[in-house]
C-alpha positions in Angstrom: -19.4 -12.3 -16.8 -16.5 -11.0 -14.9 -13.4 -13.4 -15.8 -11.4 -14.1 -12.6 -7.7 -15.3 -12.8 -9.3 -19.1 -11.3 -11.1 -19.4 -14.5 -8.3 -18.3 -16.9 -7.2 -21.1 -18.9 -3.5 -22.0 -18.0 -3.4 -19.6 -15.3 -0.9 -21.2 -12.3 -2.6 -22.4 -9.4 0.2 -22.1 -7.0 2.7 -20.0 -9.0 3.7 -16.7 -8.9 2.2 -14.9 -12.4 1.4 -11.4 -12.7 -2.0 -10.2 -12.8 -2.1 -9.4 -16.4 0.2 -9.0 -19.1 4.0 -9.7 -19.8 6.2 -11.2 -17.2 9.9 -12.0 -17.4 13.0 -11.9 -15.2 13.0 -11.7 -11.0 14.2 -8.7 -10.2 15.1 -7.0 -6.6 14.1 -9.5 -4.4 14.9 -8.6 -0.7 13.2 -9.4 2.5 12.7 -6.8 4.5 10.6 -6.1 8.3 9.0 -9.4 7.7 7.9 -8.8 3.8 9.3 -10.8 0.9 9.5 -8.4 -2.0 9.6 -9.7 -5.9 9.9 -7.6 -8.3 9.9 -8.4 -11.8 10.8 -7.3 -15.8 7.0 -6.4 -16.7 5.2 -5.1 -19.9 1.7 -3.2 -18.5 0.7 -2.5 -21.8 0.9 -6.0 -23.8 1.5 -10.0 -23.2 4.7 -9.5 -25.0 8.4 -8.3 -24.5 7.8 -4.4 -24.2 9.0 -1.3 -22.9 10.3 -2.4 -19.7 9.1 -1.4 -16.0 9.5 -3.3 -12.8 6.0 -5.0 -11.6 6.0 -5.3 -7.7 4.8 -7.9 -5.3 5.1 -9.1 -1.4 4.4 -11.8 0.4 5.0 -13.1 4.3 5.0 -17.1 3.3 6.7 -17.2 0.1 3.5 -18.9 -1.3 0.6 -16.1 -1.4 1.4 -12.8 -2.6 0.0 -8.8 -3.3 0.2 -7.4 -6.1 1.2 -3.9 -5.3 1.5 -0.5 -7.9 4.1 -0.9 -10.4 7.6 0.3 -8.9 9.4 1.3 -11.1 8.7 3.2 -14.7 10.8 4.1 -17.6 11.9 7.8 -17.9 14.7 10.4 -19.6 17.3 7.4 -19.0 15.8 4.7 -20.5 13.3 1.3 -19.5 14.0 -0.2 -16.5 15.5 -3.4 -16.9 17.0 -6.2 -14.4 18.4 -5.6 -10.7 18.9 -6.1 -7.5 17.5 -4.0 -4.2 19.4 -4.2 -0.8 18.4 -3.0 2.8 21.1 -0.7 3.2 21.3 -1.3 6.9 24.1 1.4 7.8 22.6 4.1 5.1 25.8 4.6 3.4 23.7 5.7 0.7 23.0 8.8 2.7 19.5 8.4 1.1 17.9 7.7 4.5 19.0 10.5 7.5 20.9 7.3 9.1 18.6 4.8 9.9 18.0 1.7 6.8 15.9 1.8 3.5 15.5 0.3 0.5 18.0 0.7 -2.4 17.5 -0.5 -5.8 20.3 -1.1 -8.4 19.4 -1.8 -11.9 20.1 -1.1 -15.7 18.8 1.9 -17.9 18.4 0.9 -21.3 18.2 3.5 -24.5 20.1 4.2 -27.2 23.4 5.9 -27.9 22.6 9.8 -29.2 22.2 9.6 -32.9 23.0 5.9 -33.1 20.7 2.3 -33.0 23.4 1.1 -30.8 21.6 -0.2 -27.7 23.0 1.6 -24.4 23.0 0.3 -21.2 23.8 2.2 -17.9 23.6 1.3 -13.9 20.9 3.9 -11.9 19.7 3.6 -8.4 16.5 4.3 -6.7 15.4 4.5 -3.6 12.4 3.8 -0.7 11.9 4.7 2.8 8.6 3.0 3.0 8.9 -0.3 2.7 9.0 -0.6 -0.8 5.6 1.5 -1.3 6.9 4.4 -3.4 10.4 5.2 -5.2 12.5 7.9 -5.8 14.9 8.2 -8.8 18.8 9.4 -7.7 19.0 12.8 -9.6 22.6 12.1 -10.6 21.6 8.5 -12.4 23.5 7.0 -14.4 26.1 5.7 -11.5 28.2 3.3 -13.4 28.8 3.9 -17.4 30.8 1.6 -19.8 31.0 2.5 -23.4 33.0 0.1 -24.6 30.1 -2.8 -24.1 27.0 -2.9 -25.5 25.6 -5.6 -23.3 26.5 -4.3 -20.1 23.5 -5.1 -17.5 21.6 -6.9 -14.5 23.5 -5.2 -12.0 23.4 -7.9 -8.0 24.5 -6.2 -5.2 25.4 -7.4 -2.0 27.4 -6.2 1.2 31.1 -7.9 1.9 31.2 -7.7 5.4 35.1 -8.9 5.6 36.2 -6.2 3.4 33.2 -3.8 4.6 32.3 -2.9 1.0 29.4 -3.5 -1.6 29.9 -5.8 -4.6 28.0 -5.6 -7.6 28.4 -8.4 -9.9 27.4 -7.5 -13.5 27.2 -9.3 -17.0 29.1 -7.7 -19.4 28.6 -9.1 -22.9 29.7 -13.0 -22.4 31.6 -12.8 -19.2 31.0 -11.4 -15.4 32.7 -8.6 -13.9 32.8 -7.2 -10.6 32.7 -3.8 -9.0 33.6 -2.2 -5.4 31.9 0.6 -3.5 31.3 1.9 -0.2 28.3 4.0 -0.9 26.7 2.8 -4.3 27.0 5.7 -5.8 30.3 6.1 -7.1 31.9 2.4 -8.7 35.1 1.3 -8.9 36.4 -2.1 -11.3 37.0 -5.3 -9.4 38.0 -8.0 -11.7 36.6 -10.3 -14.5 35.5 -13.6 -14.6 34.5 -15.5 -17.2 36.1 -14.9 -20.6 37.6 -18.9 -21.2 34.9 -20.1 -18.3 31.7 -22.7 -18.6 29.6 -22.1 -21.4 29.6 -19.7 -23.8 26.8 -20.6 -25.9 25.4 -17.1 -25.8 25.4 -13.5 -24.1 25.3 -14.1 -20.1 22.8 -12.3 -18.2 21.3 -12.2 -14.7 24.7 -12.9 -12.7 24.2 -13.5 -8.9 26.9 -14.8 -6.5 26.3 -16.0 -2.8 28.3 -17.8 -0.2 27.1 -21.0 1.0 28.0 -23.4 3.6 28.8 -26.9 2.7 26.0 -29.3 3.8 27.0 -31.0 7.4 29.6 -28.5 7.9 29.0 -25.6 9.9 32.0 -23.7 9.2 33.3 -24.5 5.6 31.6 -22.5 2.9 31.7 -22.0 -0.3 31.0 -19.3 -3.3 28.5 -19.8 -5.9 28.5 -18.1 -9.4 25.2 -18.2 -11.2 24.9 -17.0 -14.6 22.0 -17.4 -16.9 22.8 -17.7 -20.7 20.5 -16.4 -23.8 19.4 -18.5 -26.2 21.2 -18.9 -29.4 19.5 -20.5 -32.8 22.2 -23.5 -32.8 21.6 -25.0 -29.7 17.8 -26.8 -28.7 17.9 -25.7 -24.9 17.1 -22.4 -25.7 18.0 -19.6 -22.3 19.5 -21.8 -19.3 21.4 -21.4 -16.3 24.7 -22.3 -15.3 26.6 -22.1 -12.3 30.6 -22.3 -10.6 31.5 -23.2 -7.5 34.9 -21.6 -5.6 36.1 -18.7 -3.6 35.8 -15.1 -3.5 37.7 -12.6 -1.8 35.6 -9.5 -2.1 37.7 -8.6 -5.3 38.2 -11.5 -7.2 36.0 -15.2 -8.0 38.2 -18.2 -8.2 36.3 -20.9 -10.0 37.3 -24.6 -8.3 36.4 -26.3 -10.9 38.3 -26.9 -14.6 37.7 -23.8 -17.0 35.9 -26.3 -19.3 33.6 -27.9 -16.9 29.8 -26.6 -17.4 27.5 -27.0 -14.3 23.6 -26.6 -15.1 21.4 -25.0 -12.4 18.4 -27.0 -14.3 17.7 -29.6 -16.7 14.5 -28.8 -17.8 13.6 -26.1 -20.3 11.9 -23.7 -18.4 14.4 -22.1 -15.9 16.1 -18.9 -16.7 17.0 -15.8 -15.3 17.0 -16.9 -11.8 18.5 -15.0 -8.7 18.0 -15.1 -5.0 16.5 -12.8 -2.1 19.0 -10.1 -0.3 18.8 -9.6 3.1 17.1 -13.8 4.2 19.4 -15.6 6.9 17.6 -19.2 6.8 18.6 -21.0 10.0 20.9 -23.1 8.1 22.4 -20.7 5.7 20.6 -21.3 2.7 19.3 -18.6 -0.1 16.2 -18.2 -1.8 15.9 -18.6 -5.1 13.3 -18.1 -7.5 13.3 -18.1 -11.3 11.2 -16.9 -14.8 9.5 -19.8 -15.9 10.3 -19.6 -19.3 12.4 -19.7 -22.2 13.3 -17.1 -24.7 13.2 -19.5 -28.1 9.1 -19.1 -27.2 8.1 -16.8 -24.5 6.6 -14.4 -26.5 4.5 -17.6 -28.2 3.2 -19.9 -25.2 -0.9 -20.2 -25.5 -1.9 -17.9 -22.1 -4.4 -14.7 -23.3 -4.6 -12.5 -20.3 -1.2 -12.9 -18.9 2.5 -14.1 -20.0 4.7 -16.2 -17.5 5.3 -17.6 -14.5 7.9 -18.0 -11.8 9.2 -21.4 -10.9 8.7 -22.6 -7.2 10.7 -20.7 -4.5 13.4 -23.1 -3.8 16.6 -23.3 -0.8 19.8 -23.6 -2.3 22.6 -24.9 -0.6 26.0 -26.9 -1.7 26.8 -30.5 -1.0 29.8 -32.1 -1.4 28.9 -35.3 -4.0 30.9 -38.2 -5.6 31.4 -35.6 -8.5 32.7 -32.4 -6.7 30.7 -29.7 -4.3 27.2 -29.3 -6.3 24.6 -27.0 -5.9 21.0 -28.4 -4.6 17.8 -26.9 -4.5 14.4 -28.1 -2.8 11.1 -26.4 -2.5 10.5 -23.9 0.2 8.8 -25.9 3.1 6.4 -23.2 3.7 4.7 -24.7 0.6 3.6 -27.4 2.8 0.8 -25.2 3.6 -1.2 -25.9 0.7 -1.3 -29.0 0.7 -5.2 -30.3 1.0 -5.7 -31.3 4.7 -7.0 -34.9 5.4 -6.7 -35.6 1.5 -2.9 -36.8 1.2 -2.6 -40.6 0.2 -0.1 -43.2 0.9 1.3 -46.0 -0.2 4.6 -48.0 1.6 6.3 -51.0 0.5 4.6 -51.9 -2.8 5.8 -53.8 -5.9 4.4 -52.5 -9.2 4.6 -54.7 -12.4 4.0 -54.0 -16.2 0.5 -53.5 -16.2 0.1 -52.6 -12.8 -1.8 -48.6 -12.1 -1.4 -48.0 -8.5 -2.6 -44.2 -9.1 -5.7 -45.8 -11.1 -9.1 -43.9 -10.5 -6.7 -40.8 -8.9 -7.0 -37.1 -10.9 -5.7 -33.6 -10.6 -4.5 -30.9 -12.0 -2.5 -29.6 -9.4 -0.9 -31.7 -6.7 2.4 -33.0 -4.9 4.0 -36.1 -5.5 6.9 -37.5 -3.1 8.4 -40.8 -4.1 11.0 -43.2 -3.3 11.7 -46.3 -5.0 13.8 -49.2 -6.2 13.9 -49.6 -9.9 14.4 -53.5 -9.2 14.2 -55.2 -12.2 12.2 -52.9 -14.2 14.0 -51.3 -17.7 11.6 -48.1 -16.9 9.7 -46.2 -14.2 7.7 -43.6 -14.0 4.5 -41.3 -13.6 2.5 -40.0 -16.4 0.9 -36.2 -15.7 -1.9 -34.5 -17.0 -3.2 -37.9 -18.9 -6.1 -38.1 -21.3 -7.0 -40.3 -24.1 -4.4 -38.1 -26.2 -2.6 -36.4 -23.7 0.4 -37.3 -21.1 3.3 -35.7 -19.8 5.9 -38.7 -18.8 8.5 -38.2 -16.4 10.3 -41.1 -15.7 13.5 -43.0 -15.2 15.6 -45.7 -17.5 17.5 -47.6 -15.4 20.2 -49.1 -18.1 21.2 -45.6 -18.9 20.8 -44.4 -15.3 18.8 -41.1 -16.8 15.6 -39.4 -15.5 13.9 -37.9 -18.3 10.6 -35.2 -19.1 8.8 -36.2 -22.3 6.4 -33.5 -23.1 5.9 -34.3 -26.7 2.2 -34.9 -26.4 1.8 -33.0 -23.2 -0.7 -30.5 -24.6 -0.7 -27.4 -26.8 3.2 -26.8 -28.7 2.4 -25.9 -32.4 3.1 -22.6 -31.2 7.2 -23.7 -31.8 9.0 -26.2 -33.1 11.3 -27.1 -30.7 8.9 -27.1 -27.6 7.6 -30.5 -27.8 10.4 -32.2 -26.9 12.3 -35.4 -24.7 15.5 -33.9 -22.1 17.4 -36.5 -20.0 20.2 -36.3 -17.5 22.0 -37.9 -15.6 20.8 -40.0 -12.1 22.7 -42.1 -9.9 21.0 -43.9 -6.9 21.5 -43.0 -3.4 22.5 -46.3 -1.5 20.4 -48.4 -3.8 17.3 -46.3 -4.0 16.3 -42.7 -6.2 14.0 -40.1 -4.6 11.8 -38.1 -6.6 9.4 -34.8 -5.7 7.2 -33.5 -8.0 5.0 -30.7 -8.3 2.1 -30.3 -11.1 0.5 -27.0 -11.5 -1.9 -25.9 -14.4 0.8 -25.5 -16.9 3.8 -26.9 -15.1 6.1 -29.7 -14.1 8.6 -29.1 -11.4 11.1 -32.5 -10.5 13.4 -32.3 -7.7 15.4 -35.3 -7.6 17.2 -36.9 -5.1 17.0 -34.5 -2.7 17.5 -31.6 -5.1 20.5 -32.7 -6.6 19.2 -33.0 -10.0 16.0 -30.3 -11.1 13.9 -30.2 -13.9 11.4 -27.5 -14.5 8.9 -27.3 -17.4 6.1 -25.9 -19.2 3.3 -27.7 -20.3 -0.1 -26.6 -22.0 -2.4 -29.7 -21.4 -6.6 -29.3 -21.8 -7.9 -28.5 -18.7 -9.8 -31.9 -19.0 -6.4 -34.1 -18.8 -6.3 -34.6 -15.4 -5.3 -38.7 -15.0 -2.7 -39.9 -13.3 -0.7 -43.3 -13.4 2.3 -44.7 -12.3 3.9 -47.1 -14.7 6.9 -49.9 -14.8 8.2 -51.2 -18.5 10.4 -54.6 -18.6 10.1 -55.7 -15.0 9.0 -55.2 -11.2 9.6 -52.1 -9.6 9.9 -51.3 -5.7 7.9 -48.4 -4.1 9.1 -47.4 -0.6 7.2 -44.9 -0.3 4.4 -42.7 -1.9 2.6 -39.3 -0.9 0.4 -37.5 -3.1 -1.1 -34.6 -1.6 -3.8 -32.3 -4.0 -2.6 -28.9 -3.3 -5.2 -26.3 -2.7 -4.9 -22.8 -4.8 -3.3 -19.6 -3.4 -6.2 -17.7 -4.8 -8.5 -19.9 -2.3 -11.0 -19.7 -5.4 -11.8 -16.3 -4.2 -13.0 -13.7 -7.3 -10.2 -12.0 -8.4 -11.9 -9.6 -10.8 -9.1 -7.7 -12.8 
């Protein structure tokens, strides 16, 4: 019998995964002529990290994906590490005979001759057929710096006021900025981060984006996103920080204290995320996706045919909060197309008491929960997800501490790494006395967007497929559910046979 994707244990049903084998960082996301392109770090010959290629998929709705042939393969300059793709609308590169085309800017990785020292250099490839085929630039690499071993992950964008391309690059534990008029010749512009933010690991996969402040038509902030590699002394492993400030086309200036650290996600499994180029959402939001794993255990997770998934695609905005200007994330509204028509359940104005379970009898292994509640007299209120007699994932709120938490200590398989089974939390303040949780549960993950995206938690879980119970609980007193919606979600595979 042919194995199908939908039958594979733990295979996500509405998250992007490779058809088979290894995947890590999302790369080269770009929107062009009605198509969203997602490239990704890929080892096509194994389920652990290996010689890096660029895998490739295309979508028209950010939900359903068509897998394409491998886009970029290792050559005489090395493996194909992370990078970005832009639309060269005015043919500044000279690759396209005056028309527009796609240019990939990525890191070639090999070793210095007669040395074991890694070498990382920036190179170009280009496509004239909407990303279906790619040509390596004959004069690669285009940017070299022998002083730095970690010199990688270029994110490139066009800066309209200065009329030049900007590259932000991860260099050791800081970011460097370069500028160019043709993407072939780059000039150093500035550096950021030597004394700012977290330095718990090497910096990776930077992104620099301009976002309008919510509720303001003409005020924008620049956000620098930087991922941080795993350090054995820190249980969180690899994760992502961001900085809010200003960028003049040359220099980024952080508006917060240098010692402050802003985390993009408070779970364990959202890393190396960057945004799509050339996407215009109506309110100026940017589209983001991350690698849903952690370098602490990414090579060990208990899947067989493939390894790793992407997070849900998200819209990024900035919002003024009592703590300052903060990045907020919300799932793209296109995901609502997966809601099973006529299967939604809704409750309003319900008081729940210890021992009650409003969701008794419900089962599911992929669904969406949207809840607005007041903690009331409860000491703790939350959901038990993917439950059985022996398994559960807890998403809860502790009122006295004002903390939202996830506990995956009993969520399923965890023996593959001693730090996978864990509990983590984050401060969450009420909005006018209420809390809003938006939760997505898939075969092997939980994603929580709290208070309209001000706090986000992304975690992998590996429950037994038979663990499909669901519970809403309270402890220590009553709580008020103002509204709760339960949406079963369709599989993006639509139960079609998809043999590999």
